[in-house]
N, C-alpha and C positions, 0 to 999 in steps of 0.2 A: 549684479547690478540691477536697478530697477526699472528699466525701459530698455529697447533698443534704438529707441529715434523711431520715428516716424520715417517710414521709407516708401510709400504708397507714390507714384507719379503722378501730376496732376498736368490737366493745359486747362486754359482760359475759355471761357466760351463769350461768344459777342457783345453779350451784356454783364459782364464782370462775375457770373459765378463759374464755380469751377466744377468741371464735370469730368470723370475717369475715361480715358479713350476708349472709343468704341463706344460709347453711349447716344442715345437720343434722347431728347427730348418731348417726355407725353404727358400732358397736360391731363390725363386722364385718369391716367394713377394716380398723382398728385392729389388731382380731388378726391377720387376715391380715397384716397388714405386721408386728406383733410376732413372728409367728413363725417371721419369715424373714429376723429381724433378724440371727438367727447367722450368716445364709450369706455375708454379706459386710464383717464385724465386721473384717474384713483392712485393708480401706478406711477403715474409722477407725483403725484403729492407724497406717497408714503415713501418714495425716495429722496424727498424736500427739493425736486428740480423744478424750477420753474416753469411756463406754460413759454417761457420766452427761447426756450432750447432751439427747439426751432425756427427761430424768427434771425433777422441780422445778427450781425457779428457783435455783441455787446461793447461797452466801453469800461476799458479797465486803468485800474489808478497809475500815473506811474508813481515807480521807486525812487526817491530822488536821494536815499540813503544804500542805493542798491551796491556801489562800486566801495563804499564804508564797509559794508555788511558780509558780501560775499567774494572769498578769494577764490580764483579760479586755480584747481590742485591739475588735471589732468579731463581727457577724453576720456569718457565710458562708451560713448553707442553717439553712432552718427547715422542718419537716414536721410532720403530724400526732402523730408518737410523738416525736421528737429533735429538736434540733437542735444546730448545727454554728457553735462561737466559733472567730475566728482570737484567739488566744491567744498570749503570751509566758511561755516557761519560764524563771523567772529562775535557778532551778538550772543549765543548760544554758547560757543563753544566746542563745536560740535564738527561732524564733516556731512554733508548733505548733498542727495544726488539733484541736479539744477536744469531741466528740459526747460528748452527754450526753440522758439521757431524759427528756423531758417528765412533770413531777411527775402531770399529768392522767393519763397513760398508763402508768404503774408499777403494773403489775397482774403476778403471777406470771408469766403468759406472757409478755408485754411484754418484764420485765425476760428471762426465759430469753432469748427472740427476740437481743434485744440483747447479753445474754452472748455468746450463741453468734456473732453477727456479728463481736464484738471475736477470738473463739477461733479462729476458721474465720479470720481476715482476715490475723491475728497469726501464726499457723503457719503461711501460706503466702509460704515467703520468696522473693520471685522480683522484681526489678528493677522487674516491671508493675504489683505491688500492693503500694499502700501500705505500709509496714509500720507496726504498731502498738506503740507506746514503753509505757503504761500502761494498767490496769485496774481501779479502783475507785470508791468511794462516797465521795463530798462530805459534809462534818461536818452538809450538814442532810439526807443521806440519800438525794441524787439520783445515781444510778451514770452512772459518765461513761468514755468512756476516749479516750486521746488519739494521733494519729497524728503524721506527718511531714506537713507543710502544705508544699501541692504548687501552684506555678503553672502557668496555663496554661487553654486553649478546649476546653469540653466539644464532641467530633463533633457533635453537633447543630445546632450552633452555625455551625460552622464551615460543614459543608454546606449549611446552611440562606445563610450571606453568599453562600457560592459561585456557588448557584445563583440567589441576585440578581444575580450577575457584579459583585462588591465586586471593586474592582483590588485593594486590600490582599490579599484573602484569597485571589480566583487568583493574585495572585503569591506570596505564602507556601504554599498549599497546591496543590501543581500535583498530580494524578493520582497521578503514580509517590511521591511523598510519603506523600500517605494511603492508600495499597495496602502500604508501608512500614511505616506504623504499625500496619494491620491485621496484616498479618504476626507482629508482636509480641503485639497482641493475642492471637489465635488461639494461642500458644506460651505466653503464660499463661495463658489455658482448659485448655490442654492439661498444664500444669505441674499444676494445680487438680485435674484428673480424673486423674491422677495418682497423686494420695493420696488417692483417693475424694471429690472434692468438686467438685458441679455449683455452676456462680455461678445459673443459672434467672430471672436478668432481667437479661440482656446486651442492649444497645440502646445507639447514638450516645450518648445523656444519660449514658451510664455510662461513655465512654470519654474520657479527657481527652488532650490534646498539650499539652506543653510548649512552653517558646518556643526549649528548647535540645534538640531532640530527646527528648525524655521520651516516656513513650507510658506511661499509667496506665490500669487496669480496677478501677473503683471500684464501690462499693456492692455488699456480698458481705452484706446485711441477709435476700437470701432463699435463701442457698447453703443446698445440702442434702448432708448427708452420706451415701454410700450406705452401705443398710446397718441405717439408724437409723432408730427407731421415727416413722411419719411425724408430723410438728407437729398441732397441732390446727386448723391453717388446713386442712392437706389431709386432708380429711374426705370422703367421697362427697358427690355434689350427691343434691338431694333424688329427679332423677329421671334417670335414666340417659339418657332418651330424649332427652331436650331439652338445650340447652345450659346449663351453671350459670348463676343472676343473676350479675350485673353490677354494680359500684359504681364509678362513676368517680371518683377526686378530681385537680381541675384540669381542663384542655384543651389541644386539641392531639394530634396522634399520641404524642407523649412523654410525658402524664401518667402516674403512676402509676396504677393500675386493680388492683381485689382481685376476684378471682373466686370463686364459690361453691366450687370444687375446689380451685385453684392461685389465689397471688398470681404477679403478673408484669404485664405491656405488652402489650396485644394488638397484633397486629400484628409482632410480632417473639417472641412464644412459640410451639415448636412446636406441632403441629394435635394431639401426647397428651397437651400440658399442655393444651390446650383443649379436651378431651373428658374432660379429668380423670383421666385413665389412668395414675394415680401409679406406680402398678408399673411401666409400661414406660420411666420417667424413665431417661435415661441418657445419656452423652456426645456420643450422637447430637443431644437436643434443644440440648443450648448448642452443637452444630455447626449446626441449624437458624438459630441466632438469629443466626450467627454470617456464615451464607449472606444474612441478611434484613440484615446492616449490609453489608455486599461489594454487595448491590444498590444500597441508599444511596449510597453510592461511587461507585458505577456512573453508573450514571440522575441523581441527584439527587433523588430521589424512593423515597416508601417503596413497596416491593414490595406490603404490601396495605395499599390507601391506604382512608379510609371516614372520615366523620362522627362516628359513633361507635365504641366499642368493639363493640358485637354486629353492625355491618359490619364491623368489620378481623376479628375470630373467626368471621364467614361468609366470607370473602375469605380465610383461613389455610387452611379448610376443603375451598376447592376449588380445583382444577388451572387452572380457569378464569383463573385470577384471574395465572397466570403468563403467558400469554400477550398481555393488554391491550397495545395500541401504549404504544410510550415515544416522547416526541419525543428523546431521545436516544440511542435505537436505534444508530441507523450509526455513533456514535464508539464504542460498546464492541466492545473488541475481542470473538473468537469464543472464544479459550481460556478468556476471563474469565467467558462466556458460558454456557460448558459449568462453570465452575467453581460459582457462583450457582447454576445450575441444580440441577447433584447437589448442592450443600448442601441445599434445601430439600425435596426429595422429600419426597411425603406420606407415605410410609413411611419409617418412620427406618433401618428395615435396607437402603432402596436409595439413604440418604444417603452422602456420606463418608463413612468410618469414624471419624479421630479429627480434631481442630482441629491438630494437627500436620499432619498431611497437608495439610491443606486452605491450613496457612501456606507449606509445602514447594513446591505449585503455585503459588500467588502468586510466592513468589521466582523459582522456576523460569519465571516467566512475567517478573519484574525482571530476573531475569538474561537471557532475552533481549532483552528493553528496552536494558538497558543496552550490548549486544552490537552491539542498533540503533543507540544512539545513539551509539556508537564509529563503526562505518560510516559513520552519515551525516558524523562528522568527518572520516574519510579522502576522502570522497567529494569533500567542498567544498574539502580543499587539493588535489585534482586538477584540481577546475573551476579553484581559482584558479590551478592551474599552467598551464592551459591558455589562460587569458584574458592570461598573461606572454608567451605567444610571439608573433614577429610570424609570421602565419599566410598574409601574402604570401609567403612563400617557402616552397618544399617542405619543405623540411626543418623549418620551424616549424608549419605545419598537421600536417604528418601526427606530430610530437610532441603536439602539441595532439590530436589525435583518437585518439591511445592515449591520454592522459590521460583527456579525456574518457570511451573505453571501461573504463577501472581505474572510473570515477569510477561510470559504468552497472551495471558487475558487484558492488558496492559497495549501493550506493543505486538499482536500476532503477525509483525514480519519482520520482528527482529533478527538477525542475521545471528548475532551473537546467540541469544537462547539457544534459536534455533538446531543450529551446530553444535552446541554444549550437549542439548538434549537426546542430538541423535547419538553421540559417542556414549550417553548412558545408558540410551538402549542397546546397544549393540555391544559397550565393553563392558561388561557383570563382573562384578563381583565376588571373589571365594565364600564367602563369610554372606551365609544364609542368612534372611530374617524373619522373628519368630512368627510372623505372621503367613510368609511364604514359606516356611519350616510346615506349619499345620499345613500348608494347601498341599506341601508335597508327601507330608503322610498321609493325608487323606487319598491320595492318588494310589500309594502303595499298598494302603489299605485295601483299593481296589482291586490292582492287580492278584494280591494274593486273595483275594473271594473267589476271583477267575480261575486262579491256580487250583484253589481246593476244590471246584466245582470240577473243572476240567479233571481230575486227577479222580474224584468219587464217578467219572464215564469210564475212565482208564482202567480201574479199577473194577470194576463192572463189568466190563469187558473181559478183566479176565476169571471173573468169575462164572461167566461161560463155558470156561473150556474146562470146568470142573466135572460135566456129565462125562465128556470124552474121554477122562480121565478114569473115571468110575466103569465107564464103559472097557475100559481093558484090562479091568480086573484088580478088585486092590488086592494086596497081601501083605499089607498092614494100618488096619485102618487108624493109629495112633497117629501114624505119619500122615495120611488122607486128611486127618480130621484137624491135626496143628494147620496145615496148610490149606483148608478151606477156612479154618474161623480166621487165621492171618489175615487173610484178601477178606475177607468180610469184616473183618473190626476194623481193617485199613479204610476200606470200603465209609464206613459207617461214621468215623471220625475224620474222614473228609467233608462225608453231607453234614457233620454237626459243624463243622468250620463254616462251609461255605452260609448254612443257614441262619447262625448267628453272627455273619461278618465279623469274629473274635477271631484274627489269621494272624497273632502275633509270632514273633519269631522263637517262643517257644513251642506254639503248635505249629509252626512250619518244621521246626526239630523233629516233634514227634508224628509230623505224619511222613518225614524221610524216612526216621527208623523202622516205622513202621512198614512200609512199603519196602525198605530193603530188607528189611527180617520177612517179609511175604518174597520177595526173590531169592533170599537164601536159600528158602523151605523149597522153592521149585526144584533144587538139586534132587533132590527125592526121588525126582521122578528120571531126569536124566545125568544128573551130575553135575558138581558145579561146573564143567568146562563146555556143556550143551543150553541152548538157550538163554544161563544164567548170566552170562558175559554180556548175551544181544541185550536180554531184559535190564540189567544194574545197569548199562550204557545209556540206553534209554532214558529210562528213570534221573542221571546224573544229568543230562541235559534238560529234562523235564523242570529239574530245581533250580537247576543253573540258571537256565533261562527265565526265573519267575523268583527267586531268594535273592537276598541282600549280598551285596559282595564280603558282609561279615562273615557268611555263613557257609560263602561256595567252599571252604575248607573239607567243611563239615559232610556236603553233597561227593566229593570227593572221596573221603574216609568212607564213608556209607556205602558206597557204592564199588567201591574195592573188597569193602570187610564181605559183602554179599557172594564175592566171588571165592575169596582166600578161607573164610572160616571155615565151611563147609568142606573145602578139601581138606587146611589143618585137622579138623576134626577124623575127619577119615584115615588119615593118614598116623595119626595120635590113636586111633582105633576105638574113638569115640563116637564112629558110625560105620556104616557096611562100605566097604571097598564099594566106589563104583566100577573102576575101572581096569582092566585086564590087560597083557598083552605077549601074545602067544605065534610065533613066525607069520612075523610081519601081520599082524590082524590085531587092533584094538575091539575089544568088546565090553561092549556096557551093558550094567548089571542093575538093576531099581532094586532098592528095597524095600518099594511100595507099589509097587504095580507092575503086571506081566507086560509082554509087549507082543501084541497082535500084529503081525508084519504090517497087514495092510490100515489097521487103525493106526499103527508108530509111526508109520510114511507119512500119512493124511496128515495126524498131527504137527510131526514136525515141519509140513510145507504150509499148513495153514498160520503156524505161531512165526514162520519162517518170514513167511509175507507178510506179515501184521509186524513183525521187529523191524524190516525194510520200510514201511509204507509211514508207520508210525513216528518216526525222526522226523521226515520228509515234511509231513501233517504240521509236525509242532515249529519244525523250522519255519516251512513257510506263513504259519499261522501270527508267529513271533513276526517276522519280515514284514507281515501288511501291516500290524499295529505298527510296530518302526516307521514305517512309512507314512501313515496317515497319522502319527505324530510329527512327524520331519514338514508333512506338507500342510499342517497348522501351523508349527512353531513360523516357517518361511512365508507363509499368507499372512500371518498376523505381523511379523515382521515388514511384509510389502505395504499392510495398509497402515502401519505405524508411522511408515518411510513418508507415505502421503502427509501428513500431517508437517515435513520437514522441505522447504522449497530446492528443488534440483540443485538449485547452487551449492545449499548447505549441507547437501548427504553427500559430495565430496570429499 
């Protein structure tokens, strides 16, 4: 409905004017305002309002065809001053809203205010302001004006339903739609301001949303034409040191309320209205009310709550009420929080300058939100594309990762993309991509180069034992030469592989064969069962830790051969007999050196200690490398996980 009726109570003064309850007549304020009325005369001229608006009640023509033209259908709303009926306009063939003044309230001042409302509203031609069709008097003397009949719901009813989590209201009136409607209200109010008119009673109850996107600003009964002599209701309070008296009509935060200085709704009136600073009223006063409406939309509760009008007035004049914890605070975007705070600054000069600027900033936020919605939609498309590819193939996984990267670039907090990314980072495929394989091969080559370097050092250590063997006394220089040549050749081969960094599988097998041959030739000293097995085991451990899985059977075979072949050659008579047994004793005979007792035992001790410590050192070093690699992997996984919110890691 276009209006809720004028339910502001009045009482008549002795001189016939109508004054709100609790108002004293103060000529000083009236004279001051009248003296300054010429200053803003241009406002009234731009609005198309005559200068007689502040004078006596105008004469209205009687509509002789009223009964024939208008058929009353139902009552839309009723208040203390007037009522609004739904009527059928027979002349045009449409339904209209007819607002009439109650006979009991037909004083000259009331009639003046009634006519002014019709004229102000009728001359503000804007899509969000209900147009006035006619203004006249019924045959029985009751003033009326007709308006477009609008359909929809009042914003306060909508916000109440949304706050109660009504499914239909929540589905129909999302924040975007409410903010868009709010921007339209701001533009309508700015339109009125450019024509020198203040609304002065903006609140959710005076905003209506239609079923097809219509937005209307209702009830211009308190509209003020800038520069006009103040109405009789805008008189100075009896005491400027206290709040003006208040008389409430109805109940609840949206109830119409009448003040000693101004008429309006506590909780939405600006601080200057609450203080009765009539000469301070301007567009910023309506901006304040718009900021309160924006707060209602964002938090689904009033900025200035209170059971009584006095409590709401006190809250309006106190800065503390702006920082009361709100249940929905975490859901309010910071841009919009800053917006309502700027619009409801206590001092008018600190507020957003115009209602249009308020609308522009809301629309700018909505434009960004629309862009955000588009990013969400595009991100969803990329996520869907990622889920459709076969991630078991390297090419498919790479494509999926690229799609997820695009999705997260568009929507960094998208839970679907983050969960999918977390799963792909931890659930790795068995097939290795070519690029990754090249990196793996590079790491293997580096490990083999390290193996070659270590092998060279190890064999160089073995060569240092040669002088001790020579000190035993060589009995077969051919065998001694073969052993030393084998050790030196293997060491040189290791150095070559290390320096050239060419350690292929073939080079690894060559090193394995050469070192196994050297170990087998050590049997010339103590036979195949002393030192040789330990050397072969150490050599096998070394290559097993560094060679690839495919070469491990050769490692085992070569190490076993280093022990068995010299023994088999001895049994076959191809080489000397190393061991003889008599009366429970085993005698070791070397075909290459003598055995000075002290030197032989010393050599056995040194070599045995070396054979014990070497595997420990090798295993320890490899364990350290594995631990470092494991630590790097875990650390990388940890930092990769930080890309994903905690909720998506579960």
